[in-house]
N, C-alpha and C positions, 0 to 999 in steps of 0.2 A: 504494500500500500504506500510505502514511502516514495517509491519510484513514480507511482501514479500521481501522488500529491505534488511531487516535483514537476512532473509533466504538466499538471494543471497550472502551476505557478508560471511555467514557461509560456503556456498558452495565454495566461492572463497578461503576461508581458507583451506578447504579440498583439493581443487585443488593445492594450494600452497604446502601442505604437500606431495601430490603425486609428485610434481615437485622435491622437496628436496629428496624424496625417490629414485628418478631416478639417483641421484648423488651417492647414497650409493649402489645401485643395482649392478653395474659392479663388485665391489669387492665381494659382497655377493654371486653373481651367478658365480663368477670366469670367467668373460668374457675373460680375457687375456689367461688364461689356456685353455679354451674351443675353442676360436677362432684361436688358433695356429694350430689347426687340420684341418681347412677348407681352401679352396683356397683363394688367396688374394682378388679376386673380391667379393667373398661372404662375407669376413671379412669387406671389404670397404663398401659394400651395407648395411650390418648390422649396422655398426657404423654410417653411414649417416642417415639411417632410425631411429635409436635410438635418434640421435641428433634432427631430425625433430620432432619426437614425443614430446620430452621435450620442444622444441620451440613452438609447437602448444598448449600444455598444459599451458605453461607460457603466451602465447597470450590470452588464455581463462581466466586465472587468472587476467590478466591486464584488460580485457574487463569487467569481473564480478565485480572487485573492483572499477574501474574508472567510470563505467556506470550503476551501480546497479539501480539507480532511473529510468533511461531510459529503462532498461530491464524489470523493474516491471511495467512500464507505460501501456504496452499492445498496444502501437502504433508503426506503421511503422517499422523502422529499429531495434528498441529495441525488438519488438515482434519477428522479424525474427531472430535476434542474439540469443535471449533466446531460441527459438525453435531449432536453429542450435546446440547450446551448449547441450541442452537436448538430441537431437538425437545422438550427438557424444558420450555422456556418456551412453546413453541407449544401443547403439551398442557396446561400449567398455566393459561394465561389463560382458555380456555373453561370450565374447571372453576371457576375463581374467579367468572366472570361468570354462568354458567348453573346451577351446582349449589348454590351457597350462597344461603341466604335473605338478601336485602339488608336486611331489617328487623332 
C-alpha cells in the first residue's frame, strides 16, 4: 500500500502541474484575442467552464494529496473516489488528444 500511496502523491503532483498550466494557458492560447470575436454569452460560458475545470482539477489535487492512504485502502469511499478520479482522467486524455486541434 505504501507504493500505491506514493503513486497517488505523484499523480497529485501531476494534477497540480496541470492546474498551474491552466493559469498560463489563457495567454499562451491568446484567449482574450480569440474570445473578442465571439458573442458575449459564448465568451461568458467559456470563461465559466474554464474556471470550473480548474476548480475540479484543484479539488482532485486536494483529495489525492489529503486522502492518499484512504484512496489506496480499497475500501468504501476511498475506493469510489479513486475510481471516480481514474474515470475523469481516462475520459479527459482522449478528449485532449483527439478532439482538440494540435495546431
